[in-house]
C-alpha positions in Angstrom: 17.4 -43.4 61.3 18.8 -43.9 64.8 19.6 -47.6 64.2 21.8 -46.7 61.2 23.5 -44.0 63.2 24.3 -46.4 66.0 25.7 -48.9 63.6 27.9 -46.2 62.0 29.2 -45.2 65.4 29.8 -48.8 66.5 31.8 -49.4 63.3 34.0 -46.5 64.2 34.2 -46.9 68.0 33.1 -50.5 68.9 34.5 -50.3 72.4 31.8 -47.8 73.3 29.0 -50.4 72.8 28.2 -53.4 74.9 25.5 -54.3 72.4 23.1 -52.9 69.8 19.4 -53.3 69.5 18.2 -51.7 66.3 14.7 -51.6 64.9 14.5 -51.4 61.1 17.7 -49.5 60.5 17.9 -47.4 57.4 20.7 -49.3 55.8 20.1 -50.3 52.2 22.2 -52.3 49.7 23.9 -50.2 47.1 21.5 -51.2 44.3 18.6 -49.9 46.3 20.1 -46.5 47.2 19.6 -44.8 43.9 16.4 -43.0 43.1 15.4 -40.2 40.9 15.1 -36.7 42.4 11.7 -36.0 43.8 10.6 -39.6 43.9 10.7 -40.1 47.7 7.1 -40.1 49.0 8.3 -39.6 52.6 10.2 -36.4 51.6 7.1 -35.2 49.8 4.9 -35.9 52.8 7.4 -34.1 55.1 7.3 -31.0 52.9 3.5 -30.9 53.3 3.6 -31.3 57.0 1.6 -28.9 59.1 4.0 -26.6 61.0 1.8 -24.8 63.5 -1.1 -25.8 65.9 -3.0 -23.7 68.4 -1.8 -26.0 71.2 0.1 -29.2 72.1 -3.3 -30.8 72.6 -4.5 -29.9 69.1 -1.2 -31.3 67.7 -1.7 -34.5 69.6 -5.3 -34.9 68.4 -4.2 -34.2 64.8 -1.4 -36.9 64.8 -3.5 -39.4 66.8 -6.2 -39.3 64.1 -4.1 -40.3 61.1 -1.2 -42.6 60.1 1.6 -42.9 60.5 1.7 -41.5 64.0 -1.7 -42.7 65.0 -0.2 -46.1 65.9 2.0 -44.6 68.6 1.5 -45.3 72.3 -0.3 -42.2 73.7 2.6 -41.4 76.0 5.1 -41.7 73.1 2.9 -39.5 70.9 2.6 -36.9 73.7 6.4 -36.9 74.2 6.9 -36.5 70.5 4.6 -33.4 70.4 5.8 -31.9 73.7 9.5 -32.2 72.8 9.1 -31.7 69.0 7.1 -28.5 69.1 8.0 -25.2 70.8 5.4 -22.8 72.3 5.3 -19.4 70.7 2.9 -16.5 71.1 0.7 -17.7 68.2 0.6 -21.5 69.0 3.0 -24.4 69.0 5.5 -24.7 66.1 7.4 -27.8 64.9 11.1 -27.6 65.8 12.4 -29.5 62.8 11.8 -27.6 59.6 9.9 -29.9 57.3 12.4 -29.1 54.5 15.2 -30.5 56.7 13.2 -33.6 57.5 12.5 -34.1 53.7 16.2 -33.8 53.0 16.9 -36.4 55.7 14.6 -38.8 53.9 16.1 -38.1 50.6 19.7 -38.6 51.9 19.0 -41.1 54.6 20.2 -44.1 52.7 23.1 -42.3 51.0 25.9 -44.0 52.9 28.0 -47.1 52.5 27.3 -48.8 55.8 25.9 -51.8 54.1 29.3 -52.6 52.8 30.8 -52.7 56.3 28.2 -54.7 58.2 30.5 -57.7 58.3 32.9 -55.6 60.4 30.4 -54.9 63.2 31.7 -56.4 66.5 29.2 -55.6 69.3 26.5 -58.2 69.9 23.6 -57.0 67.7 19.9 -57.6 67.6 18.2 -56.4 64.4 14.4 -56.1 64.8 11.7 -55.5 62.3 7.9 -55.1 62.2 5.6 -56.7 59.6 7.2 -57.4 56.3 6.5 -54.7 53.6 8.1 -54.7 50.2 10.8 -52.0 49.6 10.8 -51.0 53.2 13.3 -51.2 56.1 11.3 -54.2 57.4 12.0 -56.1 54.1 15.7 -55.3 54.3 16.2 -56.0 58.0 16.7 -59.8 57.7 19.4 -59.2 55.1 21.1 -56.7 57.4 21.1 -59.3 60.2 22.6 -62.0 57.9 25.6 -59.7 57.1 26.4 -59.0 60.8 28.5 -61.7 62.5 26.5 -63.5 65.3 23.5 -61.2 64.9 20.1 -62.2 66.1 17.1 -61.2 64.0 13.7 -60.6 65.7 10.5 -60.0 63.8 7.5 -58.5 65.5 4.9 -59.2 62.7 2.2 -57.4 64.6 4.1 -54.1 64.6 4.9 -51.5 62.0 7.9 -49.3 61.5 7.5 -47.5 64.8 7.4 -50.8 66.9 9.3 -49.4 69.9 7.1 -46.3 70.0 3.9 -48.3 69.3 4.5 -50.6 72.2 7.3 -49.2 74.5 6.5 -51.5 77.4 7.1 -54.6 75.1 10.3 -53.0 73.8 11.5 -52.2 77.3 10.8 -55.8 78.3 12.9 -57.0 75.3 15.8 -54.7 76.3 15.6 -56.3 79.8 15.9 -59.7 78.2 18.9 -58.7 76.1 20.7 -57.1 79.1 19.9 -60.2 81.3 21.3 -62.4 78.5 24.4 -60.3 78.2 25.0 -60.2 82.0 24.9 -64.0 81.9 27.7 -64.3 79.4 
């Protein structure tokens, strides 16, 4: 939800941003923002999330073995675990309480940023992975259309975690953007 947060910040304080590069921002049109309580599968999954492992290595092996985190670059997954878990006397414990994560998924689209996309001023690149119905990847082209002068980029060979799945490719893309901006 970092992309949506950056857009919200740039709408309030555009002078703080030379540009935005956002991957599948969680910004939905008003008609898609309503859902019945308890119907969010991401929230339900978060509530079932395992909270404790005997070690960081066990946590890494667990997440590397199953989606959605199994697609992450090994270094990105290791960073997620080493920074997202804290060592305690009985093992490593997740820092973000799964209930808070669940509430984030339930409330993540409950903002009116969609209505203000036309006011966004920094040069913006909206990126998305493979198209999937009713997902941020499906909405990303519509977001790009609403932002003046926006460039849309689809990485059809990536999923929702594109920058974490292939950080070297993402870094290369950021270099291209900064080089292009420096040439303006």
